[in-house]
N, C-alpha and C positions, 0 to 999 in steps of 0.2 A: 649495706648497712645501711649509713646516713652522710650525708654530705659533711666534708670536709666545713668545719664553722671558721678557720684561721686561712689568713692568707696565708698561702706557702705550696708546699706539697709538704708532706713526710718524710720521714726519716728511714733512706733506704737500707738497708745490712748487704753488705759485701762480702762475699766468700774468694778466699784469693786462694788458691791449689796449687802450693810450691814444690816445686820440683829437686831431684838431684839432676843436674845436667849436663852429666857425662853423656857424651855420647858412642859413638864408636862398637869395637867390633863384639865385644859385649853386649854393648844394648843396654847399657845403667836407666836411662831414660825410659826410654821403650818398654822395657818391661813393666814400669812402676805408672805407667802416664791413667791405665785404667784404674786403677784401685789408689790414686789418689785424686781422681776425680771423681770418683765413689762416692769418696770422703767428701767431697764438699753437697754433689748431690741430697746426702744423707743429712749434713748441717742445713741446708735449705731446705727439703720436708721437714724436718724438726720446726722450722723457725713459723713456716706457712704455717705449718699445718695449731701451731699451741699459743703464740705470739698475736696480737689483734692492736690496734689503734685505739687511739680513744673516742672514732666513732666506728667501731667496730668490726674495723675490713683486717685480714690477716694484712701481717707485714708485709714489704715489698723486699722479693729474694734478688741480688742478681751475686751472679756468678763469672769471673774473670772468661775470657773467650775460649784465650788455652791456659793451660799447667805452666806454670810460674819459673822459668829455670835460672836465666838470668836477665841482666840486669833491662833491654831490652823489651822483655813480657812484661817485666815491672811496670815498665815505663809505659805501655800497651794499655794493662790492666788500669793505672792509675785514671789513665786520660775517659775510660770507658768509663768507671769509677764518676769522674769529674761532672761528663755529660747524665751521668744517670740522679747525678746526686745523691751520695753515697754518704753515709754522715759517720759508717759503722761497718769495720771491719773486719772480716773471722779468717784468718789465716791456717790453712790446715793442711797437715804433711805427715804422711808414714814415714821419712826418709831423711837423708840429710841430705841440709841445702844448703846452697850461697850464704851464709844469714842476712849482710848487709846491702847484696845484692836485690833477693829479693822481698825481701820487709816494707809493710808500708813505712814511706818514711811523712806521709803527710801530717803537718803538728794536728791538723783538726777533727781529724777522725778520733771516734775509740773506739780503741785495739783488744782484741784478743787474741792467743795463737792455743793450736788444738796442735797436738803430736801424738800418733799413732804410738800406743804398748805394744809395740812386736818386735818381732828377735831376730827377724828375716832383715830389717835397717833402720837406720839406726835413726827415727825417726823423736826420742828424746834429746837426743843429743844435737839433732837442731834447735830440737826447744827451748832448751836448757844457750844454745849459743846464743839464740838471735834473743831469749829474754833478756840476756844478759848485754848484747848490742842494744836494744829498747831503755836498758837500763843506763849504757855510758850516750845515749845521747839524748835523755830526757825528754823518753819518750813512751810513760807507763803503759806495759800494757798485762793483763789476763790472762795467765797460763794454765790449759788446762791439759791434763794425763790422767787417762787414766790407771785406776790401781789395780788391773790383775792383765797381765797379760794376751794378748789378741791372736788369734791366729789371723795371717797375713791375709786369708782371706773371707774374710767373717770381714762384713757390710755394716754390721748391727753396730745401735750406739750404748755404749753402756751404761746402764741408770746411772752411776757418779756424774758421768760425762756426760750423756744428757743432763742433769740437776745441774752442772757450772751453765755448760752453753745455754740455758734458758735463764739462768737468775743472771749473766752475761746481757743476754740478748732483750732480758727486760727493762731493766736498770739500763743499760744502754739506747734503747727508745726513750725512755720515758724521759734523760737530762739531753737527747738531741729533741725533742719535740718541744722542749722548754724553747729553747733556741729562736730567737728573733720573734717571740708574740712579745706579749704586756701586763705590768699588773697595770690595774687601774685603780688609782685612787679615788674614793669619790668620798671628799670632806677631807677632813688630816685628821690627829692628834685626838682619839678616844677617851677625855675623862684625867690624862699625863700618863693611858698604859705605853709601857715602854713598847710594846710590840705594834704598835701602831707611829709608830717616832719614823717613818719611810727613812732606808734609806738604801740612792739610789745607784750608789758603785758596789752593792755587795749583789744587787739584783743584777747590773749590768753583769761586774766579772765574774761570780759564782755562777748562773745562772744564763749567763747570754739574753738576756732581758731584756727591755727599756722600762722606764714609770712612765704612764701616766695618768696625771691629774687633772678633773673638774668639779668645782667647786661643787657641792648639793644643790645650789639654787637653777642648777641645769634645768634638774627636776623638775620644778617647778615651772620652766622657761618652755621647757616641753609641754606639759599642763595646758597652761594657760595657751598657748600660741600650736594648741592641737598637732605637737608632733610627735604624735603616734598613731601606731597602725588600729586603725581606727576597728579592724573586720579582726583580728587576731584579739585585740582587748574585747568586743562585746563577746565571743567567744568564750575569752578569758573570763569571763564575769559572768554567761552563762553557769559555763563550767562550776563554777568557784561558789555559786549559790543553787549548785542540784549536789555537788561532790564534799563541800569542805561543808563541815558539821558545826553550828557556832556551838562552846560551849558555857558554861557559867561564867557570873561576872561578881568578882568579887569583889568590888568596891563598896564601900555603905552605898546603900538606898538612896540618900540624899547624894547623894555623888552620878550614881549611875547617872550618862549618856543617854538622850534617848533614841527610839528605831533609830528616827528620821536621821538621827545625828548617825548611829551604828553604822545604819546604812550605807552613809555617805562618804563613814569610815572604807568601808568594805571597796566601791568605788575606788575610793583613793588609792589604797594598797594596790589593790589590782595594778591600776595606770602603770604604782610604780614599780611597778616589775618587769611590766611591758619595757619600758622607758629603760627601765637598766642594764633588759638584755639589750638592747635595741646601743645604749652606749657601750656594753664590753664589745660588740661581733657586729655592728650597725645591721641594719636592715633596708633592704633595695622596694621594698612595699613602703618607704614612707611617703608623703606629701609630696607633688614634681617639684616644687618649690626647694624643699630642704635636702638640695646632693650633696651638701656638710655632711648633716646629722645620718645619711647611708650608709656610710662609709665605717664608722665605728674605730674602735682603739685595737683591736687584732688583741684582743685581752684573751688571755690565757685562764685567771684567775683576777678577783677582784672583790675590795673593801669598801663595805660605806661606813661612814665614821657613826652619825647617828646622833650618840648624844655627844652634849647633850642642848647642842646650838637645836637640830632637826628634832628629838623627840620633846622636849619641853612647848612644842610648839605645833607640826604636826604629827599624827600617825606613825608611829616606827616603822623601821624594818621588816619585821619578826618571820613577814608574810613571803616576802619578795626569797629573804635569804634562807628560811625553810624550801621552798620550794622550790627553788632556783636547784640551791645544793642537790635536791631528792632527782631519781631515775628517770622520773616522768611528768608531768602537767599536761593540759587540756589534748594534748596533742599525742598524746597517747605516749611509750617507754621514750627516753632520749637522754644521748649522753647528758650526762651532770655536768651543773656548772660549780664554777668552784664561788663563792662569794663568804668574805669575811664580815662577821659584825665587828663593828667597836673597832671597823677599820682594823685590826689584827693579821697585819701584812705578812709577819712569824707565823701563827698555825695556821693563815694561808696558804701559805705555801707548802706549808706543812703537809695542809690539806692537797693540794696540786701532787704532790709527791707521791701520795699513796692513791690516789685516782689514777694515775697516769700507771704505776703498777697493776694497778687490781682493775680498772675502766666500773668501780663501785663508789660509789655515792659517801660521801665522809661525814661523822658527828664532828660538831665545833663540840667544845663547852668548858663551860670553868671547871677545872677539879676544886673542886667544894667544900671537900671536908670527907675526914679518913673519921672511918668509926669502929674503932674496935671491938673486940667481942665480947669486952665488961659493960660498953656504952651503949651496944644497941639490948641489951639483956636490961639491964636499968630503961632505957625507954621504948622496952616490948615487951619484956618477959620471954625472951626467944634466945635460945642457944642456940648458935652457927654451925652450921651443915657441909660441909659438901668442900665444895673450891673454893669461897668464904674461912670457911676454918682453917682450912691449911693455910690463907696465905694469913692468920693473924686477925683477919681485919677485912673492909674493902673500902673502896671510896664514892663518897657520890660525886656520878657528871653530869651537871645540870645551866642551861642558861638559858635564857628565853630564847635566841633567836638563835638560825644557821644551824643546827642542827635537824641534819636528813631524816624528812619522813621515813625513810626507810629503816630508820634504825630500831623504831617498836620492837625487829624481829618478827613480823608479822606473815611475812613471803615464806614459803616454807619449798624444804629442798624434797627430793625426791623418796627422802624418809621421817614427812613432816616435821622434819627440825627446824625451827628457826633459822631463817639467813640471812643474808645480806646480798642479792645476786648480782653479776654482772648486769650492767642496764642495759642491754639489748637481751638479756634473757628473764626481764621481770614480765609476765602476764600480767595480761587485763585483771586473771584473778588475785593474784598478787598486787594490786592496784586497788582493787578493793578492798581488798582485807588492811593494807594497809590505811588505808582512808577510813577502817570503819573504826579503826581502833585511834583516829586521832582525833580529839578536839579544837578547837578555834577557840581563844577563852581574851574577853576583851584585857588590854592592857590594864595592868595594875598603874593606875593614876600618879604613887606615889613616886612609882619607877620614873614612866612614862608620863608624864604629864599633858601629852599631844594627842592619848589615846595609840592606838591601833591594837595586834591580835597578834600573838600568842599562837603556836602548835603547841599542844599539850597532849603528850603522851608516855605511858611505862614501857621500857626495855622489860617484854616478861619471858624469854630467851635466856639458854646459855650459850650463848655463842662464843668460836673464839675472837682478840680481839687484838687491834697493837693501839696502842697509844703512842705519839710521838710530839715532842716541844723541836723546834728551833728559836737556838737564842742568836745574839751576838754578843760577845763580851771585850767590852776596852782589853787592850794586849794581842785580844787571839786571834779575833773573828767571829765566823760565825761556829757553832755543832749541835750538832744534835742528842738530844735522850732521844730512847725508844725504851716502853715498856710491854710487855707482852703478859697476857692473862685467858681472861673470860667476864664478857658480861652478865650480871647475874639473874633468875628470877627467884626474888624473894618470896615465902607464902604474905598475901596480896594482902592481909592487915597488918604486919610486920611494915611490909612496902606503905603502903597508905600512913601510918606513922610516922612515919622517919620522914617520907616525904610533904609529912604538915607543918615540919619543923623550919623549911626552906619554904619557897615559892610554887605551891601549888596548881599552881598553874602553868611552869615552863615542863620541856619532855626532861626526865627523869630516869638516869638511866644506870645501875649499877653494878660495880668494876673491882671485880678480885684480879690481881697481879698476881704472874706467877711467879713464886719466891725464890732463891736460891740460898735463903739462911745464913749468908753474908752480903757487909755491903750493903751498897742504897737497894738491896730486894730482900732484906734481912727476911722482911715482915709489908706487908699492904703499908703501914705507918711508915716507912723507911722510903719507901715511894715516895709515900705524898709528901715525907719533908725532903726530899734529896729535887725534889723536881723543880727547872727552872722560871717559872713561871707561871700567872693566874690559868690562862690555857692549855685545854691540850685539842690536838688535832689522835679522831679517833678512824681506826678503818678496819673493815671484816676481815679475822684468818690473822695467822700471825707468818708474820711477811718482814722482818727486822732482819732476815738476811738479806731480801733486795733491798730493800734500805742503806743497809753497811755498804753493799757493792755500791749503792749509784753516787752515796754521799764520799765513797772514795772518786768515782769518776767525777765530781764538784771540787773535792777536795775540800769537801767537809766531815772533820774530825768527828767522832762518833762520843759522846761523853760516857755515857750511860747505858746501859742494853742489858739483856738478859738471854741473851741468844748463846746456842749451845757454840762453843769455837770450832767446833766441826762445820758448822754452816756457813761461818765467816769466808768470804772471797772477796779476796783486793786483789791490784797490780802484785806480778809476783816482787816486781820491783822497795815494796812493801818489808820484803825481808830483810830488807840490805838496812835497814833502822832499829834494829837492836831486834830482840830475841819477844818480849812483852808483848803480844797482838794489839793492847790500845797504845801504848808509846810508840812504837811503829806507825800508829793511823798520823798522831799526833804529829810526828816530825818530816813526814813524811809530807801528808797536806803542808806543810811549813816549809819543808825543801822546793817541792814542786810550785805553791802558789794558786789564787786562782786561775778556773780552765781557760780565764778569755779574758785576762789582764793582757795589757797589748805594753803598757809602762811598767819596766821591769825596776 
C-alpha cells in the first residue's frame, strides 16, 4: 500500500500450534497433527484477511515450523519468532498439551491462547491449565474459548471466537506498533494545560516510546535557512491555492490584514506543514547540506505548543494540524499523521490509540458545551428529536485546530451515508467532497494575534463515534475514559444559531453520547460533568471494546465507559482480581504495572 514511514518493521503475529506430545502405539500426537495445524492456518488467514498495519498492508503472520508438543519444539518456535520479529503470539490447540513446556515464556510478547471447544480431546482443559500457568508466572494472556461445541473435523472459526481473535489482534498490533517510536513535542506547555505537561516516564514505561523535544524556533530556522523540500513545498502551495477555499474574515474591518499579508500567511502555514512533517519522520529530499535534518525523530505522534508565544507573533498551526491529521493532502490519500493542538500529548496519544485501531483520521476537539433540551428550546425554539432527545441533550465539540477534515462526514459509504473511511479507502471523489465542505477562515485576532487560518465545517452526518480521554492522576497513574455515541445532523437553522454562540469559524461537531440511565452515562449532561479534561479525541465507529482490550495490554485502567459488559475482553488473569469488571481492571493494572517498566 504505502511506504512504512517509521524506522523499523511492523509487528508480526506468531501462531503457536500446541499439541499433546504423547506418541506410541495409539498415535495420540499423530492423530492431532492435521487438526492442530489447520487451526493455526485458519487463525493466520483470519488475521491477514482482516487486519492491516497503519500503512495499509495486511499484517504479517508466521506459523511455527512444527506443532509444539515438548519444550524442544517450544524453543525452536521461540528461536524462529525472534528471527522473524514476532511481538504477538497466539497459541492454538484442540487438545491437552503440557502447559509449562509448550507455553510462550517470552515476557515481552503479547499473548493469547485459543482452546478448541470440542468433545473428542480436552482443548478446554489445556486452555484453563495454561492460562492458570500464565497467571502464576505473571505473564497475562487472553483466553479464547468458543461458546458452542464443534465437531472435531470442523475447520471453521465460530463468530464469537472470530470476534475475540480479531479484537485481540487489532489491539495487540496497535500496542506493538507504538513500541520504539517517538512522541515529538514542538514547544512545551500551552497556557498551563495539564495535558501538555509531558511525562516521559509514562510514555516510556506504558507505551514503550520515547519523548523527543524541539523548540518552535526550529521551524523558523528551517524556513530562514531553506531547510525544506522546495519541490514538495511548491506542489503543496499550488494544491492549497487550488483546493482550499478561503472563507470569511470575522475580524473588524479596520483590523483585517491586507491581501498581500494574507497571501504571505498562506505561504507560511504551508511551509510550516512540510517542515513539521519532516521533523516527525525525516525527508531524504532535503538539501545535501542537511544530513542531520534528513533523519527526523521517528515520531508516530506529535504536538505543537502554539499558544501563546508562537501565536502572538506568528500565524497559528491550525492549517498544518488539521491537514496533517486528515487522510489526504496534495499527494492524495495517505496515512494520517497525529499532531495534537496545544501540545496536548494526552489527547494526541488518545488519537494515536484510535488511529492504530481503525486506520482512520481522528478529530481533536474541546469538549466545549453541554446543551440541554430546555437550553436548545430557549435558544432556537427547537424540540430535540432522535438520538439527541434520547441522550437528554448533546455536547458541542469544537476547537480551532487539529480536527481532521474527514470529520465533516461528507465522504459516503455504498448506501450514501456519511462516513470517515480508513485512509486507503478514501477516493478522489471523497477528497473533493470534503474539501468543498470546508473553508479556511482567517484567524480570530483576539485569540491569535499572529494570524493564520482555521478550518471551518459542520458535521452534517449522523455517524457512530467514540470519544476518549487519557488522563494522568497523581497516586494512580494513567486512566482512560470512553464514551460511545453519535454525531448529529441538526437542522441547519438550529445548528447555525448554536454555533454562532461560540466561534463560528472553527470546525463544529454535535455529539450525543449513548446513555444508559445511570452513573456517568445517565444523560449527556452526566458525561460532560464527569469528563476528565478540556479536550477529547474522537474516532469514527463504536470501538470502545477494542480500546478496553488495548488498555489492558498497556496496563491502563478504564475509569468510565458505556461498552456492554458482554463485549469486554481482557486477559484471563483479570478474573483473579475480584468479581466487578472495573475493579478487576484497576487492581490487575496496579499489580502488573507498566508493560515496559524495568525497575520494580
